[in-house]
N, CA, C and O atoms as a DFTB+ gen file, in Angstrom:
324 C
 N C O
     1  1     122.693      88.277     203.458
     2  2     121.908      89.644     203.153
     3  2     120.319      89.359     202.890
     4  3     119.716      88.798     201.975
     5  1     119.810      90.156     204.403
     6  2     118.761      90.098     204.679
     7  2     117.904      91.476     204.138
     8  3     118.403      92.601     204.146
     9  1     116.378      91.140     203.617
    10  2     115.761      91.991     202.877
    11  2     115.367      92.705     204.316
    12  3     115.352      92.241     205.456
    13  1     115.025      94.147     203.754
    14  2     113.838      94.784     204.734
    15  2     112.470      94.099     205.083
    16  3     111.993      94.239     206.209
    17  1     111.859      93.380     204.142
    18  2     110.910      92.653     204.482
    19  2     111.031      91.317     205.751
    20  3     110.305      90.967     206.682
    21  1     112.058      90.946     205.318
    22  2     112.671      89.784     206.416
    23  2     112.772      90.320     207.775
    24  3     112.206      89.780     208.726
    25  1     113.707      91.703     207.908
    26  2     113.689      92.072     209.358
    27  2     112.371      92.731     209.517
    28  3     112.121      92.871     210.715
    29  1     111.498      93.156     208.792
    30  2     110.382      93.224     209.192
    31  2     109.446      92.275     209.847
    32  3     108.867      92.432     210.922
    33  1     109.393      91.368     209.114
    34  2     108.545      90.068     209.670
    35  2     109.383      89.881     211.151
    36  3     108.736      90.040     212.186
    37  1     110.774      89.554     211.225
    38  2     111.666      89.435     212.273
    39  2     111.121      90.203     213.745
    40  3     111.168      89.805     214.909
    41  1     110.584      91.490     213.136
    42  2     110.522      92.517     214.132
    43  2     109.263      92.236     214.671
    44  3     109.056      92.201     215.884
    45  1     108.265      91.998     213.666
    46  2     106.883      91.750     214.069
    47  2     106.392      90.561     214.950
    48  3     105.553      90.546     215.851
    49  1     107.135      89.605     214.442
    50  2     107.338      88.479     215.239
    51  2     108.159      88.347     216.439
    52  3     107.721      87.632     217.340
    53  1     109.537      89.059     216.618
    54  2     109.427      89.166     218.151
    55  2     108.486      89.949     218.913
    56  3     108.347      89.585     220.080
    57  1     107.711      91.080     218.473
    58  2     107.024      92.095     219.353
    59  2     105.879      90.948     219.475
    60  3     105.541      90.674     220.627
    61  1     105.332      90.342     218.559
    62  2     103.755      89.466     218.847
    63  2     104.037      88.239     219.613
    64  3     103.192      87.669     220.303
    65  1     105.410      87.805     219.447
    66  2     105.415      86.410     220.184
    67  2     105.066      86.607     221.844
    68  3     104.361      85.827     222.484
    69  1     105.489      87.396     222.197
    70  2     105.144      87.290     223.685
    71  2     103.557      87.680     224.018
    72  3     103.091      86.914     224.861
    73  1     102.733      88.572     223.608
    74  2     101.596      88.740     223.232
    75  2     100.975      87.113     223.293
    76  3     100.245      86.684     224.186
    77  1     101.410      86.433     222.244
    78  2     100.720      85.183     222.008
    79  2     100.907      84.096     222.982
    80  3     100.093      83.207     223.228
    81  1     102.770      84.364     223.829
    82  2     102.593      83.309     224.852
    83  2     101.582      83.685     226.042
    84  3     100.935      82.893     226.727
    85  1     101.609      85.348     226.136
    86  2     100.547      85.742     227.228
    87  2      99.495      84.926     227.138
    88  3      99.165      84.285     228.136
    89  1      98.803      84.804     225.965
    90  2      97.656      84.111     225.658
    91  2      97.685      82.828     226.497
    92  3      96.935      82.505     227.418
    93  1      98.614      82.243     226.022
    94  2      98.501      80.981     226.474
    95  2      98.967      80.224     227.466
    96  3      99.143      79.007     227.539
    97  1      99.227      81.490     228.562
    98  2     100.040      81.170     229.920
    99  2      99.632      79.900     230.568
   100  3      98.566      79.522     230.081
   101  1     100.129      79.011     231.587
   102  2      99.556      78.312     231.823
   103  2     100.745      76.512     231.472
   104  3     100.549      75.646     230.620
   105  1     101.697      76.583     232.374
   106  2     102.416      75.068     232.467
   107  2     102.478      74.614     231.181
   108  3     102.754      75.480     230.351
   109  1     102.308      73.558     230.796
   110  2     102.245      72.808     229.343
   111  2     101.702      73.386     228.114
   112  3     101.981      72.818     227.059
   113  1     101.009      74.371     228.096
   114  2     100.350      75.142     226.902
   115  2     101.252      76.096     226.518
   116  3     101.363      76.410     225.333
   117  1     102.003      76.663     227.506
   118  2     103.014      77.559     227.412
   119  2     103.978      77.277     226.633
   120  3     104.376      77.996     225.717
   121  1     104.450      76.126     226.975
   122  2     105.539      75.572     226.350
   123  2     105.558      75.057     225.160
   124  3     106.658      75.013     224.609
   125  1     104.622      74.640     224.587
   126  2     103.867      73.974     223.534
   127  2     103.486      75.310     222.825
   128  3     103.994      75.491     221.718
   129  1     102.703      76.211     223.298
   130  2     103.006      77.505     222.555
   131  2     104.367      77.891     221.903
   132  3     104.447      78.099     220.693
   133  1     105.334      77.971     222.663
   134  2     106.244      78.395     222.592
   135  2     107.191      77.769     221.120
   136  3     107.762      78.177     220.108
   137  1     106.838      76.412     221.921
   138  2     107.894      75.257     220.585
   139  2     107.084      75.589     219.470
   140  3     107.828      75.820     218.517
   141  1     105.674      75.738     219.110
   142  2     105.044      75.737     217.737
   143  2     105.285      77.324     217.162
   144  3     105.340      77.410     215.935
   145  1     105.371      78.054     217.610
   146  2     105.581      79.566     217.396
   147  2     107.315      79.588     216.836
   148  3     107.805      80.316     215.974
   149  1     107.840      78.752     217.488
   150  2     109.413      78.572     216.878
   151  2     109.891      77.654     215.860
   152  3     110.957      77.543     215.255
   153  1     108.819      77.046     215.850
   154  2     108.633      76.207     214.818
   155  2     107.992      77.023     213.461
   156  3     108.519      76.805     212.370
   157  1     107.098      77.758     213.535
   158  2     106.380      78.138     212.533
   159  2     106.926      79.296     212.316
   160  3     106.307      79.841     211.402
   161  1     108.253      80.308     212.913
   162  2     109.007      81.055     212.610
   163  2     110.191      80.389     211.428
   164  3     110.707      80.844     210.408
   165  1     110.276      79.296     212.051
   166  2     111.541      78.853     211.181
   167  2     111.208      78.196     209.909
   168  3     112.023      78.269     208.989
   169  1     109.934      77.467     209.730
   170  2     109.167      77.062     208.720
   171  2     108.998      78.403     207.658
   172  3     109.409      78.362     206.499
   173  1     108.433      79.399     208.161
   174  2     108.194      80.505     207.404
   175  2     109.702      80.999     206.535
   176  3     109.921      81.171     205.336
   177  1     110.615      81.130     207.812
   178  2     111.627      81.581     207.271
   179  2     112.131      80.880     205.933
   180  3     112.330      81.429     204.849
   181  1     112.320      79.278     206.330
   182  2     112.599      78.381     205.407
   183  2     111.989      78.481     203.981
   184  3     112.688      78.130     203.030
   185  1     111.036      78.827     203.828
   186  2     110.123      78.845     202.628
   187  2     110.503      79.911     201.861
   188  3     110.887      79.846     200.693
   189  1     110.306      81.643     203.047
   190  2     110.750      82.476     202.510
   191  2     112.160      82.208     201.800
   192  3     112.251      82.379     200.584
   193  1     113.452      81.713     202.691
   194  2     114.516      81.871     202.091
   195  2     115.241      80.780     200.737
   196  3     116.233      80.733     200.009
   197  1     113.979      80.018     201.024
   198  2     114.287      79.390     199.364
   199  2     113.567      80.190     198.213
   200  3     113.953      80.395     197.063
   201  1     112.885      80.423     198.589
   202  2     111.739      81.109     197.572
   203  2     112.555      82.388     197.150
   204  3     112.284      82.920     196.074
   205  1     113.655      82.959     198.049
   206  2     114.133      84.400     197.411
   207  2     115.581      84.129     196.619
   208  3     116.034      84.863     195.741
   209  1     116.325      82.666     197.226
   210  2     117.060      81.982     196.762
   211  2     116.899      81.999     195.048
   212  3     117.684      82.426     194.201
   213  1     115.518      81.338     194.893
   214  2     115.381      80.972     193.490
   215  2     114.786      82.077     192.799
   216  3     114.519      81.693     191.661
   217  1     114.508      83.080     192.938
   218  2     114.198      84.358     192.592
   219  2     115.372      85.493     192.279
   220  3     115.145      86.435     191.520
   221  1     116.770      85.286     193.005
   222  2     117.957      85.731     192.664
   223  2     118.327      85.108     191.614
   224  3     118.869      85.675     190.665
   225  1     118.008      83.524     191.680
   226  2     118.542      82.795     190.483
   227  2     118.302      82.867     189.320
   228  3     119.043      82.535     188.394
   229  1     116.576      83.584     189.233
   230  2     116.408      83.716     188.031
   231  2     116.858      85.223     187.575
   232  3     117.321      85.382     186.446
   233  1     116.744      86.095     188.286
   234  2     116.835      87.174     187.943
   235  2     118.749      87.519     187.469
   236  3     119.012      88.439     186.694
   237  1     119.768      86.708     188.024
   238  2     120.965      86.282     187.379
   239  2     120.875      85.707     186.097
   240  3     121.731      85.894     185.233
   241  1     120.195      85.237     185.992
   242  2     119.782      84.275     185.162
   243  2     119.473      85.162     183.701
   244  3     119.953      84.836     182.615
   245  1     118.656      86.234     183.896
   246  2     117.981      86.896     183.051
   247  2     119.019      88.042     182.961
   248  3     119.086      88.559     181.846
   249  1     120.017      88.649     184.117
   250  2     121.082      89.474     183.583
   251  2     121.962      89.111     183.066
   252  3     122.779      89.889     182.573
   253  1     122.084      87.747     183.010
   254  2     123.363      87.536     182.287
   255  2     122.774      87.260     180.540
   256  3     123.617      87.507     179.678
   257  1     121.768      86.904     180.189
   258  2     121.005      86.811     178.802
   259  2     121.037      88.277     178.286
   260  3     121.356      88.668     177.163
   261  1     120.492      89.252     179.745
   262  2     120.598      90.710     178.966
   263  2     122.138      91.150     178.735
   264  3     122.118      91.987     177.832
   265  1     123.237      90.971     179.100
   266  2     124.601      90.922     179.033
   267  2     125.034      90.532     178.021
   268  3     125.608      91.274     177.223
   269  1     124.817      89.069     177.808
   270  2     125.118      88.616     176.486
   271  2     124.683      88.945     175.154
   272  3     125.392      88.923     174.149
   273  1     123.379      89.273     175.225
   274  2     122.534      89.981     173.992
   275  2     122.833      91.340     173.669
   276  3     122.742      91.772     172.520
   277  1     123.217      92.083     174.730
   278  2     123.805      93.518     174.312
   279  2     125.342      93.350     173.441
   280  3     125.640      93.928     172.396
   281  1     126.348      92.195     174.376
   282  2     127.564      92.361     173.561
   283  2     127.293      91.979     172.240
   284  3     127.870      92.436     171.253
   285  1     126.007      90.755     172.239
   286  2     126.156      90.300     170.289
   287  2     125.496      91.499     169.749
   288  3     126.086      91.746     168.698
   289  1     124.752      92.195     169.904
   290  2     124.457      93.673     169.954
   291  2     125.796      94.474     169.190
   292  3     126.082      94.577     167.997
   293  1     126.482      94.994     170.449
   294  2     127.694      95.481     169.948
   295  2     128.559      94.949     168.961
   296  3     129.093      95.664     168.113
   297  1     128.679      94.025     169.018
   298  2     129.646      93.156     168.299
   299  2     128.809      92.997     166.784
   300  3     129.628      92.767     165.894
   301  1     127.361      93.062     166.263
   302  2     127.051      93.152     165.042
   303  2     127.347      94.758     164.696
   304  3     127.952      95.180     163.711
   305  1     126.935      95.298     165.446
   306  2     127.059      96.859     165.036
   307  2     128.710      97.381     164.500
   308  3     129.073      98.144     163.605
   309  1     129.419      96.609     165.468
   310  2     131.098      96.932     164.964
   311  2     131.202      95.882     163.796
   312  3     131.419      96.458     162.730
   313  1     131.140      94.923     163.712
   314  2     131.072      94.417     162.304
   315  2     130.856      95.194     161.476
   316  3     131.689      95.589     160.660
   317  1     129.067      95.735     161.589
   318  2     128.780      96.468     159.947
   319  2     129.306      97.698     159.535
   320  3     129.042      98.231     158.457
   321  1     130.081      98.164     160.428
   322  2     130.676      99.603     160.864
   323  2     131.779      98.963     159.915
   324  3     132.816      99.581     159.670
């Protein structure tokens, strides 16, 4: 599942890359620029992906804790009545 932000980043990168390569036209520089751009994109995506997995895990933990707390509250209310 990809977020809108990641889709926007991909679109921006795909749009900007041809202009970036145009700037670096000329034999070995073009190939080098392409490799650098691809590696940069991959590295950024890996970092964003890892961070998003950590964030999702933290949110799932918070959701689980809130669910358990709500169950305890309902249990106390039922017991008191």
